[in-house]
Structures are given as structure tokens and as C-alpha cells.
mmCIF file of the N, C-alpha and C atoms, coordinates in Angstrom:
data_MODEL
# 
_entry.id   MODEL 
# 
loop_
_atom_site.group_PDB 
_atom_site.id 
_atom_site.type_symbol 
_atom_site.label_atom_id 
_atom_site.label_alt_id 
_atom_site.label_comp_id 
_atom_site.label_asym_id 
_atom_site.label_entity_id 
_atom_site.label_seq_id 
_atom_site.pdbx_PDB_ins_code 
_atom_site.Cartn_x 
_atom_site.Cartn_y 
_atom_site.Cartn_z 
_atom_site.occupancy 
_atom_site.B_iso_or_equiv 
_atom_site.pdbx_formal_charge 
_atom_site.auth_seq_id 
_atom_site.auth_comp_id 
_atom_site.auth_asym_id 
_atom_site.auth_atom_id 
_atom_site.pdbx_PDB_model_num 
ATOM 1   N N  . MET A 1 1  ? 89.756  94.150 88.160  1.00 0.00 ? 1  MET A N  1 
ATOM 2   C CA . MET A 1 1  ? 91.028  94.130 88.629  1.00 0.00 ? 1  MET A CA 1 
ATOM 3   C C  . MET A 1 1  ? 92.449  94.677 87.460  1.00 0.00 ? 1  MET A C  1 
ATOM 4   N N  . SER A 1 2  ? 93.316  95.152 88.245  1.00 0.00 ? 2  SER A N  1 
ATOM 5   C CA . SER A 1 2  ? 94.341  95.867 87.344  1.00 0.00 ? 2  SER A CA 1 
ATOM 6   C C  . SER A 1 2  ? 95.694  94.802 87.389  1.00 0.00 ? 2  SER A C  1 
ATOM 7   N N  . ILE A 1 3  ? 96.450  95.030 86.241  1.00 0.00 ? 3  ILE A N  1 
ATOM 8   C CA . ILE A 1 3  ? 97.379  93.934 86.040  1.00 0.00 ? 3  ILE A CA 1 
ATOM 9   C C  . ILE A 1 3  ? 98.786  95.002 86.213  1.00 0.00 ? 3  ILE A C  1 
ATOM 10  N N  . ILE A 1 4  ? 99.274  94.309 87.039  1.00 0.00 ? 4  ILE A N  1 
ATOM 11  C CA . ILE A 1 4  ? 100.788 94.949 87.375  1.00 0.00 ? 4  ILE A CA 1 
ATOM 12  C C  . ILE A 1 4  ? 102.030 94.256 86.441  1.00 0.00 ? 4  ILE A C  1 
ATOM 13  N N  . ARG A 1 5  ? 102.573 94.855 85.554  1.00 0.00 ? 5  ARG A N  1 
ATOM 14  C CA . ARG A 1 5  ? 103.626 94.346 84.506  1.00 0.00 ? 5  ARG A CA 1 
ATOM 15  C C  . ARG A 1 5  ? 104.807 94.772 85.360  1.00 0.00 ? 5  ARG A C  1 
ATOM 16  N N  . GLN A 1 6  ? 105.979 93.636 85.509  1.00 0.00 ? 6  GLN A N  1 
ATOM 17  C CA . GLN A 1 6  ? 106.882 93.725 85.938  1.00 0.00 ? 6  GLN A CA 1 
ATOM 18  C C  . GLN A 1 6  ? 108.132 93.798 84.739  1.00 0.00 ? 6  GLN A C  1 
ATOM 19  N N  . GLY A 1 7  ? 109.148 94.980 84.926  1.00 0.00 ? 7  GLY A N  1 
ATOM 20  C CA . GLY A 1 7  ? 109.911 95.080 83.658  1.00 0.00 ? 7  GLY A CA 1 
ATOM 21  C C  . GLY A 1 7  ? 111.197 93.705 84.033  1.00 0.00 ? 7  GLY A C  1 
ATOM 22  N N  . SER A 1 8  ? 111.549 93.613 82.937  1.00 0.00 ? 8  SER A N  1 
ATOM 23  C CA . SER A 1 8  ? 112.587 92.277 82.545  1.00 0.00 ? 8  SER A CA 1 
ATOM 24  C C  . SER A 1 8  ? 113.858 92.669 83.271  1.00 0.00 ? 8  SER A C  1 
ATOM 25  N N  . LEU A 1 9  ? 114.448 91.683 83.671  1.00 0.00 ? 9  LEU A N  1 
ATOM 26  C CA . LEU A 1 9  ? 115.649 91.646 84.275  1.00 0.00 ? 9  LEU A CA 1 
ATOM 27  C C  . LEU A 1 9  ? 117.016 91.557 83.361  1.00 0.00 ? 9  LEU A C  1 
ATOM 28  N N  . PHE A 1 10 ? 116.570 90.741 82.312  1.00 0.00 ? 10 PHE A N  1 
ATOM 29  C CA . PHE A 1 10 ? 117.711 90.460 81.318  1.00 0.00 ? 10 PHE A CA 1 
ATOM 30  C C  . PHE A 1 10 ? 117.038 90.911 79.832  1.00 0.00 ? 10 PHE A C  1 
ATOM 31  N N  . ASP A 1 11 ? 117.865 91.529 78.865  1.00 0.00 ? 11 ASP A N  1 
ATOM 32  C CA . ASP A 1 11 ? 117.304 91.676 77.464  1.00 0.00 ? 11 ASP A CA 1 
ATOM 33  C C  . ASP A 1 11 ? 117.779 90.033 77.103  1.00 0.00 ? 11 ASP A C  1 
ATOM 34  N N  . ILE A 1 12 ? 116.728 89.150 76.557  1.00 0.00 ? 12 ILE A N  1 
ATOM 35  C CA . ILE A 1 12 ? 116.801 87.919 76.117  1.00 0.00 ? 12 ILE A CA 1 
ATOM 36  C C  . ILE A 1 12 ? 118.158 87.415 75.273  1.00 0.00 ? 12 ILE A C  1 
ATOM 37  N N  . GLN A 1 13 ? 118.270 88.585 74.169  1.00 0.00 ? 13 GLN A N  1 
ATOM 38  C CA . GLN A 1 13 ? 119.435 88.123 73.293  1.00 0.00 ? 13 GLN A CA 1 
ATOM 39  C C  . GLN A 1 13 ? 120.732 88.485 74.013  1.00 0.00 ? 13 GLN A C  1 
ATOM 40  N N  . GLU A 1 14 ? 120.800 89.505 74.955  1.00 0.00 ? 14 GLU A N  1 
ATOM 41  C CA . GLU A 1 14 ? 121.942 89.754 75.619  1.00 0.00 ? 14 GLU A CA 1 
ATOM 42  C C  . GLU A 1 14 ? 122.314 88.561 76.767  1.00 0.00 ? 14 GLU A C  1 
ATOM 43  N N  . LEU A 1 15 ? 121.418 87.752 77.267  1.00 0.00 ? 15 LEU A N  1 
ATOM 44  C CA . LEU A 1 15 ? 121.346 86.568 77.989  1.00 0.00 ? 15 LEU A CA 1 
ATOM 45  C C  . LEU A 1 15 ? 121.876 85.638 77.152  1.00 0.00 ? 15 LEU A C  1 
ATOM 46  N N  . PHE A 1 16 ? 121.414 85.389 76.065  1.00 0.00 ? 16 PHE A N  1 
ATOM 47  C CA . PHE A 1 16 ? 122.093 84.115 75.337  1.00 0.00 ? 16 PHE A CA 1 
ATOM 48  C C  . PHE A 1 16 ? 123.396 84.623 74.836  1.00 0.00 ? 16 PHE A C  1 
ATOM 49  N N  . ASP A 1 17 ? 123.929 85.606 74.830  1.00 0.00 ? 17 ASP A N  1 
ATOM 50  C CA . ASP A 1 17 ? 125.024 85.989 74.003  1.00 0.00 ? 17 ASP A CA 1 
ATOM 51  C C  . ASP A 1 17 ? 126.231 85.703 75.181  1.00 0.00 ? 17 ASP A C  1 
ATOM 52  N N  . LEU A 1 18 ? 126.077 85.594 76.474  1.00 0.00 ? 18 LEU A N  1 
ATOM 53  C CA . LEU A 1 18 ? 126.664 85.348 77.413  1.00 0.00 ? 18 LEU A CA 1 
ATOM 54  C C  . LEU A 1 18 ? 127.480 83.923 77.461  1.00 0.00 ? 18 LEU A C  1 
ATOM 55  N N  . GLU A 1 19 ? 128.542 84.004 78.046  1.00 0.00 ? 19 GLU A N  1 
ATOM 56  C CA . GLU A 1 19 ? 128.749 82.200 78.117  1.00 0.00 ? 19 GLU A CA 1 
ATOM 57  C C  . GLU A 1 19 ? 128.225 81.381 79.385  1.00 0.00 ? 19 GLU A C  1 
ATOM 58  N N  . PRO A 1 20 ? 128.007 80.578 79.136  1.00 0.00 ? 20 PRO A N  1 
ATOM 59  C CA . PRO A 1 20 ? 127.078 79.473 80.382  1.00 0.00 ? 20 PRO A CA 1 
ATOM 60  C C  . PRO A 1 20 ? 127.496 80.062 81.861  1.00 0.00 ? 20 PRO A C  1 
ATOM 61  N N  . PRO A 1 21 ? 129.046 79.771 82.226  1.00 0.00 ? 21 PRO A N  1 
ATOM 62  C CA . PRO A 1 21 ? 128.793 80.204 83.321  1.00 0.00 ? 21 PRO A CA 1 
ATOM 63  C C  . PRO A 1 21 ? 128.749 81.692 83.727  1.00 0.00 ? 21 PRO A C  1 
ATOM 64  N N  . LYS A 1 22 ? 128.832 82.851 82.963  1.00 0.00 ? 22 LYS A N  1 
ATOM 65  C CA . LYS A 1 22 ? 128.418 84.096 83.204  1.00 0.00 ? 22 LYS A CA 1 
ATOM 66  C C  . LYS A 1 22 ? 126.997 84.039 83.439  1.00 0.00 ? 22 LYS A C  1 
ATOM 67  N N  . ARG A 1 23 ? 126.199 83.416 82.356  1.00 0.00 ? 23 ARG A N  1 
ATOM 68  C CA . ARG A 1 23 ? 124.831 83.565 82.266  1.00 0.00 ? 23 ARG A CA 1 
ATOM 69  C C  . ARG A 1 23 ? 124.250 82.799 83.378  1.00 0.00 ? 23 ARG A C  1 
ATOM 70  N N  . PHE A 1 24 ? 124.569 81.663 83.966  1.00 0.00 ? 24 PHE A N  1 
ATOM 71  C CA . PHE A 1 24 ? 123.897 81.161 85.183  1.00 0.00 ? 24 PHE A CA 1 
ATOM 72  C C  . PHE A 1 24 ? 124.543 82.179 86.221  1.00 0.00 ? 24 PHE A C  1 
ATOM 73  N N  . GLY A 1 25 ? 125.634 82.801 86.450  1.00 0.00 ? 25 GLY A N  1 
ATOM 74  C CA . GLY A 1 25 ? 125.976 83.829 87.525  1.00 0.00 ? 25 GLY A CA 1 
ATOM 75  C C  . GLY A 1 25 ? 124.956 85.239 87.561  1.00 0.00 ? 25 GLY A C  1 
ATOM 76  N N  . ALA A 1 26 ? 124.646 85.484 86.289  1.00 0.00 ? 26 ALA A N  1 
ATOM 77  C CA . ALA A 1 26 ? 123.740 86.590 86.095  1.00 0.00 ? 26 ALA A CA 1 
ATOM 78  C C  . ALA A 1 26 ? 122.476 86.288 86.568  1.00 0.00 ? 26 ALA A C  1 
ATOM 79  N N  . ILE A 1 27 ? 122.096 84.983 86.450  1.00 0.00 ? 27 ILE A N  1 
ATOM 80  C CA . ILE A 1 27 ? 120.603 84.660 86.453  1.00 0.00 ? 27 ILE A CA 1 
ATOM 81  C C  . ILE A 1 27 ? 120.542 84.194 88.198  1.00 0.00 ? 27 ILE A C  1 
ATOM 82  N N  . PHE A 1 28 ? 121.606 83.575 88.461  1.00 0.00 ? 28 PHE A N  1 
ATOM 83  C CA . PHE A 1 28 ? 121.254 83.068 89.939  1.00 0.00 ? 28 PHE A CA 1 
ATOM 84  C C  . PHE A 1 28 ? 121.536 84.383 90.849  1.00 0.00 ? 28 PHE A C  1 
ATOM 85  N N  . SER A 1 29 ? 122.434 85.062 90.525  1.00 0.00 ? 29 SER A N  1 
ATOM 86  C CA . SER A 1 29 ? 122.492 86.187 91.348  1.00 0.00 ? 29 SER A CA 1 
ATOM 87  C C  . SER A 1 29 ? 121.162 87.244 91.810  1.00 0.00 ? 29 SER A C  1 
ATOM 88  N N  . THR A 1 30 ? 120.539 87.021 91.024  1.00 0.00 ? 30 THR A N  1 
ATOM 89  C CA . THR A 1 30 ? 119.329 87.864 90.866  1.00 0.00 ? 30 THR A CA 1 
ATOM 90  C C  . THR A 1 30 ? 117.832 86.822 91.565  1.00 0.00 ? 30 THR A C  1 
ATOM 91  N N  . LEU A 1 31 ? 118.138 85.575 91.544  1.00 0.00 ? 31 LEU A N  1 
ATOM 92  C CA . LEU A 1 31 ? 117.288 85.129 92.410  1.00 0.00 ? 31 LEU A CA 1 
ATOM 93  C C  . LEU A 1 31 ? 117.408 84.694 93.904  1.00 0.00 ? 31 LEU A C  1 
ATOM 94  N N  . ASP A 1 32 ? 116.368 84.873 94.466  1.00 0.00 ? 32 ASP A N  1 
ATOM 95  C CA . ASP A 1 32 ? 116.331 84.937 96.061  1.00 0.00 ? 32 ASP A CA 1 
ATOM 96  C C  . ASP A 1 32 ? 115.580 83.328 96.449  1.00 0.00 ? 32 ASP A C  1 
ATOM 97  N N  . ILE A 1 33 ? 116.372 82.515 96.498  1.00 0.00 ? 33 ILE A N  1 
ATOM 98  C CA . ILE A 1 33 ? 115.383 81.093 96.522  1.00 0.00 ? 33 ILE A CA 1 
ATOM 99  C C  . ILE A 1 33 ? 115.475 80.528 98.229  1.00 0.00 ? 33 ILE A C  1 
ATOM 100 N N  . ASP A 1 34 ? 115.674 81.360 98.861  1.00 0.00 ? 34 ASP A N  1 
ATOM 101 C CA . ASP A 1 34 ? 115.346 81.294 100.477 1.00 0.00 ? 34 ASP A CA 1 
ATOM 102 C C  . ASP A 1 34 ? 113.773 80.968 100.661 1.00 0.00 ? 34 ASP A C  1 
ATOM 103 N N  . PRO A 1 35 ? 113.002 81.771 99.967  1.00 0.00 ? 35 PRO A N  1 
ATOM 104 C CA . PRO A 1 35 ? 111.567 81.600 100.457 1.00 0.00 ? 35 PRO A CA 1 
ATOM 105 C C  . PRO A 1 35 ? 110.907 80.152 100.032 1.00 0.00 ? 35 PRO A C  1 
ATOM 106 N N  . ILE A 1 36 ? 111.565 79.769 98.858  1.00 0.00 ? 36 ILE A N  1 
ATOM 107 C CA . ILE A 1 36 ? 111.242 78.381 97.974  1.00 0.00 ? 36 ILE A CA 1 
ATOM 108 C C  . ILE A 1 36 ? 112.159 77.551 99.074  1.00 0.00 ? 36 ILE A C  1 
ATOM 109 N N  . LEU A 1 37 ? 113.094 77.672 99.697  1.00 0.00 ? 37 LEU A N  1 
ATOM 110 C CA . LEU A 1 37 ? 114.034 76.599 100.224 1.00 0.00 ? 37 LEU A CA 1 
ATOM 111 C C  . LEU A 1 37 ? 112.946 76.156 101.491 1.00 0.00 ? 37 LEU A C  1 
ATOM 112 N N  . CYS A 1 38 ? 112.443 77.337 101.954 1.00 0.00 ? 38 CYS A N  1 
ATOM 113 C CA . CYS A 1 38 ? 111.673 77.109 103.208 1.00 0.00 ? 38 CYS A CA 1 
ATOM 114 C C  . CYS A 1 38 ? 110.582 76.447 103.030 1.00 0.00 ? 38 CYS A C  1 
ATOM 115 N N  . VAL A 1 39 ? 109.640 76.448 101.578 1.00 0.00 ? 39 VAL A N  1 
ATOM 116 C CA . VAL A 1 39 ? 108.708 75.616 101.674 1.00 0.00 ? 39 VAL A CA 1 
ATOM 117 C C  . VAL A 1 39 ? 109.199 74.103 101.466 1.00 0.00 ? 39 VAL A C  1 
ATOM 118 N N  . ILE A 1 40 ? 110.281 74.103 100.777 1.00 0.00 ? 40 ILE A N  1 
ATOM 119 C CA . ILE A 1 40 ? 110.391 72.543 100.106 1.00 0.00 ? 40 ILE A CA 1 
ATOM 120 C C  . ILE A 1 40 ? 111.286 71.608 100.971 1.00 0.00 ? 40 ILE A C  1 
ATOM 121 N N  . SER A 1 41 ? 111.947 72.274 101.809 1.00 0.00 ? 41 SER A N  1 
ATOM 122 C CA . SER A 1 41 ? 113.010 71.666 102.598 1.00 0.00 ? 41 SER A CA 1 
ATOM 123 C C  . SER A 1 41 ? 112.367 70.747 103.518 1.00 0.00 ? 41 SER A C  1 
ATOM 124 N N  . LYS A 1 42 ? 112.982 69.820 104.082 1.00 0.00 ? 42 LYS A N  1 
ATOM 125 C CA . LYS A 1 42 ? 112.719 68.455 104.555 1.00 0.00 ? 42 LYS A CA 1 
ATOM 126 C C  . LYS A 1 42 ? 112.529 69.023 106.046 1.00 0.00 ? 42 LYS A C  1 
ATOM 127 N N  . LYS A 1 43 ? 111.104 68.880 106.640 1.00 0.00 ? 43 LYS A N  1 
ATOM 128 C CA . LYS A 1 43 ? 110.753 68.807 107.962 1.00 0.00 ? 43 LYS A CA 1 
ATOM 129 C C  . LYS A 1 43 ? 110.494 67.670 108.904 1.00 0.00 ? 43 LYS A C  1 
ATOM 130 N N  . SER A 1 44 ? 110.230 66.550 108.175 1.00 0.00 ? 44 SER A N  1 
ATOM 131 C CA . SER A 1 44 ? 110.196 65.238 108.730 1.00 0.00 ? 44 SER A CA 1 
ATOM 132 C C  . SER A 1 44 ? 111.023 64.174 108.708 1.00 0.00 ? 44 SER A C  1 
ATOM 133 N N  . ILE A 1 45 ? 111.332 63.140 109.557 1.00 0.00 ? 45 ILE A N  1 
ATOM 134 C CA . ILE A 1 45 ? 112.252 62.257 108.865 1.00 0.00 ? 45 ILE A CA 1 
ATOM 135 C C  . ILE A 1 45 ? 112.063 61.019 108.231 1.00 0.00 ? 45 ILE A C  1 
ATOM 136 N N  . TYR A 1 46 ? 110.992 60.868 107.714 1.00 0.00 ? 46 TYR A N  1 
ATOM 137 C CA . TYR A 1 46 ? 110.254 59.978 106.724 1.00 0.00 ? 46 TYR A CA 1 
ATOM 138 C C  . TYR A 1 46 ? 110.474 60.583 105.179 1.00 0.00 ? 46 TYR A C  1 
ATOM 139 N N  . GLY A 1 47 ? 110.660 59.791 104.333 1.00 0.00 ? 47 GLY A N  1 
ATOM 140 C CA . GLY A 1 47 ? 110.911 60.246 103.207 1.00 0.00 ? 47 GLY A CA 1 
ATOM 141 C C  . GLY A 1 47 ? 112.231 60.224 102.605 1.00 0.00 ? 47 GLY A C  1 
ATOM 142 N N  . ALA A 1 48 ? 112.288 61.584 101.749 1.00 0.00 ? 48 ALA A N  1 
ATOM 143 C CA . ALA A 1 48 ? 113.953 61.615 101.133 1.00 0.00 ? 48 ALA A CA 1 
ATOM 144 C C  . ALA A 1 48 ? 114.839 61.598 102.328 1.00 0.00 ? 48 ALA A C  1 
ATOM 145 N N  . PRO A 1 49 ? 116.183 61.716 101.840 1.00 0.00 ? 49 PRO A N  1 
ATOM 146 C CA . PRO A 1 49 ? 117.306 61.697 102.841 1.00 0.00 ? 49 PRO A CA 1 
ATOM 147 C C  . PRO A 1 49 ? 117.239 63.193 103.243 1.00 0.00 ? 49 PRO A C  1 
ATOM 148 N N  . THR A 1 50 ? 117.771 63.589 104.553 1.00 0.00 ? 50 THR A N  1 
ATOM 149 C CA . THR A 1 50 ? 117.708 64.885 104.833 1.00 0.00 ? 50 THR A CA 1 
ATOM 150 C C  . THR A 1 50 ? 118.989 65.619 104.456 1.00 0.00 ? 50 THR A C  1 
ATOM 151 N N  . GLU A 1 51 ? 119.987 64.953 103.781 1.00 0.00 ? 51 GLU A N  1 
ATOM 152 C CA . GLU A 1 51 ? 121.127 65.225 103.544 1.00 0.00 ? 51 GLU A CA 1 
ATOM 153 C C  . GLU A 1 51 ? 121.289 66.090 101.994 1.00 0.00 ? 51 GLU A C  1 
ATOM 154 N N  . LEU A 1 52 ? 119.999 65.803 101.307 1.00 0.00 ? 52 LEU A N  1 
ATOM 155 C CA . LEU A 1 52 ? 119.905 66.329 100.200 1.00 0.00 ? 52 LEU A CA 1 
ATOM 156 C C  . LEU A 1 52 ? 120.368 67.574 100.077 1.00 0.00 ? 52 LEU A C  1 
ATOM 157 N N  . ASN A 1 53 ? 120.938 68.193 98.892  1.00 0.00 ? 53 ASN A N  1 
ATOM 158 C CA . ASN A 1 53 ? 120.959 69.701 98.993  1.00 0.00 ? 53 ASN A CA 1 
ATOM 159 C C  . ASN A 1 53 ? 119.893 70.207 98.112  1.00 0.00 ? 53 ASN A C  1 
ATOM 160 N N  . TYR A 1 54 ? 118.874 70.740 98.821  1.00 0.00 ? 54 TYR A N  1 
ATOM 161 C CA . TYR A 1 54 ? 117.827 71.505 98.002  1.00 0.00 ? 54 TYR A CA 1 
ATOM 162 C C  . TYR A 1 54 ? 117.968 72.535 97.270  1.00 0.00 ? 54 TYR A C  1 
ATOM 163 N N  . ALA A 1 55 ? 119.044 73.480 97.539  1.00 0.00 ? 55 ALA A N  1 
ATOM 164 C CA . ALA A 1 55 ? 119.349 74.688 96.869  1.00 0.00 ? 55 ALA A CA 1 
ATOM 165 C C  . ALA A 1 55 ? 120.121 74.088 95.394  1.00 0.00 ? 55 ALA A C  1 
ATOM 166 N N  . ALA A 1 56 ? 120.561 72.991 95.484  1.00 0.00 ? 56 ALA A N  1 
ATOM 167 C CA . ALA A 1 56 ? 121.531 72.597 94.264  1.00 0.00 ? 56 ALA A CA 1 
ATOM 168 C C  . ALA A 1 56 ? 120.342 71.886 93.068  1.00 0.00 ? 56 ALA A C  1 
ATOM 169 N N  . ILE A 1 57 ? 119.480 71.335 93.995  1.00 0.00 ? 57 ILE A N  1 
ATOM 170 C CA . ILE A 1 57 ? 118.367 71.117 92.969  1.00 0.00 ? 57 ILE A CA 1 
ATOM 171 C C  . ILE A 1 57 ? 117.734 71.989 92.553  1.00 0.00 ? 57 ILE A C  1 
ATOM 172 N N  . LEU A 1 58 ? 117.485 72.955 93.059  1.00 0.00 ? 58 LEU A N  1 
ATOM 173 C CA . LEU A 1 58 ? 116.708 74.293 92.335  1.00 0.00 ? 58 LEU A CA 1 
ATOM 174 C C  . LEU A 1 58 ? 117.413 74.990 91.351  1.00 0.00 ? 58 LEU A C  1 
ATOM 175 N N  . TYR A 1 59 ? 118.845 74.894 91.566  1.00 0.00 ? 59 TYR A N  1 
ATOM 176 C CA . TYR A 1 59 ? 119.680 75.776 90.623  1.00 0.00 ? 59 TYR A CA 1 
ATOM 177 C C  . TYR A 1 59 ? 119.609 74.654 89.434  1.00 0.00 ? 59 TYR A C  1 
ATOM 178 N N  . SER A 1 60 ? 119.990 73.482 89.774  1.00 0.00 ? 60 SER A N  1 
ATOM 179 C CA . SER A 1 60 ? 119.985 72.461 88.116  1.00 0.00 ? 60 SER A CA 1 
ATOM 180 C C  . SER A 1 60 ? 118.765 72.756 87.602  1.00 0.00 ? 60 SER A C  1 
ATOM 181 N N  . LEU A 1 61 ? 117.581 72.777 88.242  1.00 0.00 ? 61 LEU A N  1 
ATOM 182 C CA . LEU A 1 61 ? 116.111 72.747 87.582  1.00 0.00 ? 61 LEU A CA 1 
ATOM 183 C C  . LEU A 1 61 ? 116.072 74.151 86.735  1.00 0.00 ? 61 LEU A C  1 
ATOM 184 N N  . VAL A 1 62 ? 116.750 75.424 87.279  1.00 0.00 ? 62 VAL A N  1 
ATOM 185 C CA . VAL A 1 62 ? 116.736 76.560 86.725  1.00 0.00 ? 62 VAL A CA 1 
ATOM 186 C C  . VAL A 1 62 ? 117.351 76.434 85.385  1.00 0.00 ? 62 VAL A C  1 
ATOM 187 N N  . ALA A 1 63 ? 118.983 75.926 85.569  1.00 0.00 ? 63 ALA A N  1 
ATOM 188 C CA . ALA A 1 63 ? 119.837 75.654 84.300  1.00 0.00 ? 63 ALA A CA 1 
ATOM 189 C C  . ALA A 1 63 ? 119.226 74.651 83.367  1.00 0.00 ? 63 ALA A C  1 
ATOM 190 N N  . ARG A 1 64 ? 118.423 73.516 83.790  1.00 0.00 ? 64 ARG A N  1 
ATOM 191 C CA . ARG A 1 64 ? 117.912 72.873 82.787  1.00 0.00 ? 64 ARG A CA 1 
ATOM 192 C C  . ARG A 1 64 ? 116.806 73.757 81.880  1.00 0.00 ? 64 ARG A C  1 
ATOM 193 N N  . ILE A 1 65 ? 115.835 74.618 82.486  1.00 0.00 ? 65 ILE A N  1 
ATOM 194 C CA . ILE A 1 65 ? 115.238 75.091 81.678  1.00 0.00 ? 65 ILE A CA 1 
ATOM 195 C C  . ILE A 1 65 ? 115.852 76.469 80.639  1.00 0.00 ? 65 ILE A C  1 
ATOM 196 N N  . VAL A 1 66 ? 116.986 76.809 81.191  1.00 0.00 ? 66 VAL A N  1 
ATOM 197 C CA . VAL A 1 66 ? 117.700 78.036 80.692  1.00 0.00 ? 66 VAL A CA 1 
ATOM 198 C C  . VAL A 1 66 ? 118.508 77.317 79.386  1.00 0.00 ? 66 VAL A C  1 
ATOM 199 N N  . GLU A 1 67 ? 118.897 76.127 79.408  1.00 0.00 ? 67 GLU A N  1 
ATOM 200 C CA . GLU A 1 67 ? 119.873 75.476 78.577  1.00 0.00 ? 67 GLU A CA 1 
ATOM 201 C C  . GLU A 1 67 ? 118.660 74.744 77.482  1.00 0.00 ? 67 GLU A C  1 
ATOM 202 N N  . ARG A 1 68 ? 117.460 74.643 78.076  1.00 0.00 ? 68 ARG A N  1 
ATOM 203 C CA . ARG A 1 68 ? 116.594 73.846 77.173  1.00 0.00 ? 68 ARG A CA 1 
ATOM 204 C C  . ARG A 1 68 ? 117.118 72.357 76.835  1.00 0.00 ? 68 ARG A C  1 
ATOM 205 N N  . ILE A 1 69 ? 117.388 71.727 78.349  1.00 0.00 ? 69 ILE A N  1 
ATOM 206 C CA . ILE A 1 69 ? 117.433 70.355 78.454  1.00 0.00 ? 69 ILE A CA 1 
ATOM 207 C C  . ILE A 1 69 ? 116.297 69.620 78.297  1.00 0.00 ? 69 ILE A C  1 
ATOM 208 N N  . PRO A 1 70 ? 115.774 69.159 77.583  1.00 0.00 ? 70 PRO A N  1 
ATOM 209 C CA . PRO A 1 70 ? 114.321 68.408 77.783  1.00 0.00 ? 70 PRO A CA 1 
ATOM 210 C C  . PRO A 1 70 ? 114.567 67.190 78.945  1.00 0.00 ? 70 PRO A C  1 
ATOM 211 N N  . THR A 1 71 ? 113.527 66.656 79.382  1.00 0.00 ? 71 THR A N  1 
ATOM 212 C CA . THR A 1 71 ? 113.390 65.897 80.477  1.00 0.00 ? 71 THR A CA 1 
ATOM 213 C C  . THR A 1 71 ? 113.284 64.163 80.195  1.00 0.00 ? 71 THR A C  1 
# 
């Protein structure tokens, strides 16, 4: 089985040198969250409310990882 290596989108030091709003803008502009939203969006009337903003939840999870905020 062969291994496919993908090049990095950002140099990690370059990413940390950016201010947080610019850093998040750079990260979120490269992410395509539509396939993820199709998988996790609500499809039934039971459970969590339908008016939850799933895109905002995904962005906040990514921001938590980038800022190293513990759970």
C-alpha cells in the first residue's frame, strides 16, 4: 500500500505569528465544511433543536483546537 503525503497549507510558525482574527480567517477560508455539515446536520424532529447553528459549532471546535483551549 502506498502512502500519499499532502503538503502543508501553512507554515506553523507563520500561522502562530498572525493575529487571531487573521489566523482564523486564513484557516476557515481553506476549510470546506459542507460535507461535514451534511453528515452532522439534523434530519429528524427528535433530539437537539433544529435551530442550532452547526457551522458555528464546527468553527468553534476548530478555534478551540487552534487556541489550545482545554475541555
